[in-house]
C-alpha positions as CSV (number, residue, x, y, z in Angstrom):
1,M,0.1,-0.1,-0.1
2,K,1.4,3.5,-1.1
3,E,1.7,5.9,1.7
4,G,-0.8,8.3,0.2
5,Q,-3.4,5.7,0.0
6,T,-2.6,4.6,3.9
7,I,-3.4,8.3,5.1
8,Q,-6.8,8.2,2.8
9,V,-7.9,5.2,4.4
10,I,-7.2,6.3,7.9
11,E,-8.9,9.7,7.3
12,N,-11.8,8.1,6.0
13,E,-12.1,5.7,8.9
14,N,-14.7,6.4,11.9
15,G,-11.9,5.5,14.4
16,I,-12.4,5.9,18.2
17,I,-9.1,7.2,18.1
18,K,-7.7,9.0,14.9
19,V,-4.4,10.9,14.6
20,L,-3.9,12.6,11.6
21,H,-0.7,14.2,9.9
22,A,0.5,14.9,13.6
23,R,4.0,16.9,13.8
24,K,5.6,17.4,16.7
25,S,9.2,19.1,17.6
26,F,11.3,20.0,20.6
27,K,13.6,22.9,19.4
28,D,15.2,21.4,16.3
29,V,14.4,17.8,16.9
30,R,11.3,16.5,14.7
31,V,9.9,13.7,17.2
32,L,6.7,13.1,15.1
33,N,6.8,13.5,11.6
34,D,3.3,13.1,9.6
35,V,2.1,10.5,11.9
36,N,-1.4,8.9,11.1
37,I,-3.0,6.1,13.1
38,S,-6.5,4.9,13.6
39,C,-7.8,2.7,16.4
40,N,-11.5,1.4,16.0
41,K,-13.8,0.4,18.6
42,G,-13.1,-3.1,20.4
43,E,-9.5,-3.2,18.8
44,I,-6.3,-3.6,20.6
45,C,-3.8,-1.3,18.4
46,G,-0.3,-2.0,19.2
47,I,2.7,0.9,18.6
48,I,6.1,-0.6,18.7
49,G,9.3,1.3,18.4
50,R,12.7,1.5,20.2
51,N,13.3,3.9,23.3
52,G,13.3,7.8,22.0
53,S,11.3,6.7,18.7
54,G,8.4,8.9,19.6
55,K,5.9,6.6,21.3
56,T,5.4,8.4,24.4
57,V,5.3,11.6,22.9
58,L,2.4,10.5,20.5
59,F,0.5,8.8,23.7
60,K,1.1,12.5,25.8
61,A,-0.3,14.0,22.7
62,I,-3.5,11.9,22.2
63,C,-4.2,12.5,25.9
64,G,-3.9,16.2,25.8
65,F,-0.9,16.6,28.0
66,L,1.2,17.8,24.8
67,K,0.0,20.0,22.0
68,L,0.8,19.2,18.3
69,D,2.7,21.6,16.1
70,E,0.6,20.6,13.3
71,G,-2.2,18.1,12.5
72,S,-4.8,16.9,14.6
73,I,-6.1,14.1,16.8
74,W,-9.7,13.2,17.4
75,V,-11.0,10.8,20.2
76,E,-14.9,9.8,20.1
77,G,-15.3,12.3,17.6
78,K,-13.9,15.1,19.5
79,E,-10.8,17.1,18.2
80,M,-8.1,17.4,20.9
81,Q,-7.3,21.1,21.6
82,K,-10.3,22.4,20.1
83,D,-13.3,20.4,21.5
84,I,-11.5,19.1,24.5
85,D,-8.2,20.1,26.3
86,M,-7.4,17.2,28.3
87,L,-8.8,13.5,27.7
88,T,-10.7,12.3,30.7
89,T,-12.6,9.6,29.3
90,A,-9.7,7.1,29.3
91,G,-7.7,4.9,31.5
92,I,-4.0,6.0,31.0
93,I,-0.6,4.6,31.9
94,I,2.1,6.9,30.6
95,E,5.5,6.6,32.2
96,E,5.8,5.6,35.9
97,P,2.5,6.4,37.8
98,S,2.7,8.3,41.2
99,F,1.3,6.7,44.4
100,L,1.3,7.6,47.8
101,S,4.3,5.3,49.2
102,T,3.3,5.1,52.8
103,R,-0.3,4.0,52.0
104,S,-1.4,0.4,50.9
105,G,-2.6,-0.3,47.3
106,M,-6.2,-0.3,48.4
107,K,-5.9,3.0,50.1
108,N,-4.5,4.4,46.9
109,L,-7.0,3.3,44.4
110,E,-9.7,4.5,47.2
111,F,-8.2,8.3,47.2
112,L,-8.0,8.4,43.6
113,Y,-11.5,7.2,43.2
114,M,-12.8,9.8,45.6
115,I,-11.4,12.6,43.3
116,Q,-14.2,11.9,40.9
117,N,-16.5,11.6,44.0
118,K,-17.0,7.8,43.6
119,K,-17.2,5.4,46.7
120,N,-17.6,1.8,46.0
121,R,-15.0,-0.5,48.2
122,E,-16.6,-3.9,46.8
123,H,-15.8,-2.6,43.1
124,L,-12.2,-1.6,43.9
125,C,-11.6,-4.9,45.9
126,N,-12.7,-6.6,42.6
127,I,-10.4,-4.6,40.6
128,M,-7.4,-5.3,43.0
129,K,-8.1,-9.2,42.6
130,L,-8.6,-8.8,38.9
131,V,-5.0,-7.7,38.6
132,G,-3.6,-10.0,40.8
133,L,-3.2,-7.8,44.3
134,N,-4.6,-8.7,47.7
135,P,-6.8,-5.7,48.6
136,S,-6.7,-6.8,52.3
137,S,-3.0,-6.2,52.2
138,K,-1.5,-3.4,54.7
139,K,1.8,-3.5,52.7
140,R,2.8,-0.1,51.7
141,V,3.1,1.0,48.1
142,G,6.9,2.0,49.0
143,N,7.6,-1.7,49.6
144,Y,6.0,-3.0,46.4
145,S,8.1,-4.6,43.8
146,M,8.0,-3.3,40.3
147,G,5.7,-5.6,39.2
148,M,3.4,-5.0,42.2
149,K,3.4,-1.2,41.2
150,Q,2.7,-2.0,37.5
151,R,-0.2,-4.2,38.8
152,L,-1.6,-1.2,40.6
153,A,-1.0,1.1,37.7
154,I,-3.2,-1.1,35.7
155,A,-5.7,-1.3,38.5
156,Q,-6.0,2.4,38.7
157,A,-6.3,2.7,34.6
158,I,-9.3,0.2,34.6
159,M,-11.0,1.2,37.9
160,E,-13.5,3.6,36.3
161,E,-14.3,1.2,33.5
162,Q,-13.4,3.6,30.8
163,Q,-14.2,2.4,27.1
164,I,-10.8,3.6,25.9
165,L,-7.5,2.6,27.6
166,I,-4.1,4.2,26.6
167,L,-1.4,2.0,28.0
168,D,2.4,2.9,27.4
169,E,4.7,-0.2,28.3
170,P,1.8,-1.5,30.7
171,M,3.9,-5.0,31.1
172,N,7.1,-3.2,32.5
173,G,8.5,-4.9,35.5
174,L,6.0,-7.8,35.4
175,D,7.5,-11.5,35.6
176,N,6.3,-14.2,33.2
177,E,3.1,-15.0,35.2
178,G,2.1,-11.4,35.6
179,V,2.5,-10.6,31.8
180,E,0.3,-13.6,30.9
181,D,-2.1,-12.4,33.3
182,M,-2.5,-9.1,31.8
183,R,-2.8,-10.3,28.5
184,N,-5.6,-12.2,29.3
185,L,-7.3,-9.4,31.0
186,F,-6.7,-7.1,28.1
187,L,-8.2,-9.4,25.9
188,D,-11.2,-10.0,28.4
189,L,-11.4,-6.2,28.1
190,K,-11.5,-6.1,24.5
191,K,-14.1,-8.7,24.2
192,Q,-16.1,-6.1,26.6
193,G,-15.5,-3.9,23.7
194,K,-13.2,-1.6,24.8
195,T,-10.7,0.1,22.7
196,I,-6.9,-0.3,23.9
197,L,-4.0,1.4,22.6
198,L,-0.8,-0.3,23.7
199,A,3.0,0.4,23.4
200,T,5.3,-2.4,24.0
201,H,8.8,-3.6,23.0
202,N,7.4,-7.4,23.3
203,M,6.6,-8.9,19.8
204,D,4.8,-11.6,21.6
205,D,2.5,-8.8,23.2
206,I,1.9,-7.6,19.6
207,N,1.4,-11.0,18.1
208,L,-1.1,-12.3,20.5
209,L,-3.0,-9.1,21.4
210,C,-3.0,-6.7,18.7
211,D,-5.5,-6.4,15.7
212,K,-3.5,-3.6,14.0
213,V,0.2,-2.8,14.8
214,Y,2.1,0.6,13.7
215,E,5.7,1.0,14.0
216,I,7.5,4.2,14.8
217,D,10.7,5.2,14.1
218,G,12.4,8.5,14.0
219,G,9.0,10.0,14.5
220,I,7.7,8.2,11.2
221,V,5.0,5.8,11.7
222,R,4.1,2.8,9.2
223,Q,1.5,0.2,9.8
224,L,2.4,-3.3,9.8
225,K,-0.8,-5.0,10.4
């Protein structure tokens, strides 16, 4: 497929997430260079690329944390930075999440849940169990392993039952069992109709999970699947 044809297809797709002709530079360094992607409802879309390739910058732009120099980003039919400034209708993991290190995992989720004026301890207990954490544990997050912190980050991303998940390297720090658990969880969420945008280094994640695959290299994206 020629480059122009790829872009035209993406522009005509009714994607839940669409990125069109996105460009972003920091000083003289072009980080995103005419990026075009589309992720439809109920799909898991994978983004692969080496460190520094632009994956995290792209995810931050989709969430509204960074403003593009050129191009547009659409989420559920609304244009970022025009119709909405920040994406609030998605569960998000970008870089290492911040938790209260002196509190338990359950207390952290409760505090974050209450920010949205929500109270449902039973629901949060179920979410903790879903990601393989014990909601009754008094262990402080500061004493969590990297894998436990990543499981808690995933719990935070899914606890509000958003229809969109934007997950930057969600398998980081997980052992083999944890990776398998999260793969099964993401596939279950996909069956529920959720749309997942996933950045990963692991080709097994890509092959087992993703309906579409985009590779980003030097800020340029090409669709592999």
